[in-house]
N, C-alpha and C positions, 0 to 999 in steps of 0.2 A: 505416504510411502517414501522410502528412502530413494534418493536419486540414483544411487549406485545399483540398487535392486532393479529399478525401472530400466536402466541401461543394460543390465545383464539379461533381463527378460526380453528386451528388444533385440539384442544380439542373438539369443537362442531362437526366437521366433523367425528372425531373418535367415538364420542357417537352416532351419527346418523348411522354410519356404523355398530356399535355393535347392535343397536336396530333392524336394518334391518336383520342382521345375526340371532339374537335370534328369531325373528318372523318367518323368513323363515325356520329355523331349526325346530321350533314347528310344522309348517305345513307339512314339509317333513317327520318328524318322525311319524306323525299320521297314523292310519291304513286306513284312507280313508272312514271310516264309517260315514255316515251323521246322526248324532243324532237327528237333527231337525225332521225328519220323524218319528222316534221312539217316541219322546216326543209328537208330534202332535197326533199320533195314540193313545197313552195312555190317553191324555187329551181329546180325542174325538173331536179334531179339524180337519177340512178338508177344502180344498180350494173350493171356489165357482165353480160351473159348470154351464155354461162355464166360463172359466177364461179369462177376457179381458186383453188387453195389459198392462194397469196400474197395474192390479193384478199380472200379470206375472213379471213385473219389481219389484214390492214390494216383491214378493216371492223370486226372484233371489237375491235381497238385503239380505233377511233373510238367504238364503243359504250361501252367502259369509260371513256373520257375523258368522254363525255356523262353517264354515270351518276354519276361523281364530281365533276362540274363545279360550281364555286362560283358560276357566273353564271346559275343556273336562274331566279332572280327576274327578271333582265334579259331572259332568253329568253322567259319567260312574258309579260312586258310587251310585248316586240317582237311576239310572236305575237298578243297581244290587240289591239294597235294596228292590226291589219289588215296586219301585215308591211310596213312602209314600204319604199319603194324602196331606201333606204340599206342597205348590206350589214350583216350581223350580225357586225361586227368584234370584238365582245366574245366571240364563240364560238371556243373553242380548236380546233374542227373546221372553221372557215370555209374555210381553205385546201383541205382535203380535199373539202369539199362543192363548192367552185367547180371544182376539177379534175375531179370526177365530172361536173358539169354541162357542162363544156366537152369532156368525153371525153378529157381529157389524161392519165389514169392508165392505165398499162399494167402489169398484174399478171403479169409473166412472169419 
């Protein structure tokens, strides 16, 4: 194999390992508090009752997004500020939360 190709592969593998490390470190350092439920409560959003299998899968996906979210400091600041009237546009689950609040999600 060409030395340049080996060097390129080594750099790419190193960058991928660094990305995994940083992501894992962010998750491990977290307090474990699930902000999704706090934001949902504030916004007046709730899960449909009963929650069918598709809805449970959709919500589980939102929980995973929240757990791995890089915007937790912004979320904490937003919650600490008394949750200002402006939306939480920084939240990757904002669209999901608003649809729940408006009753616009149908899990069938």
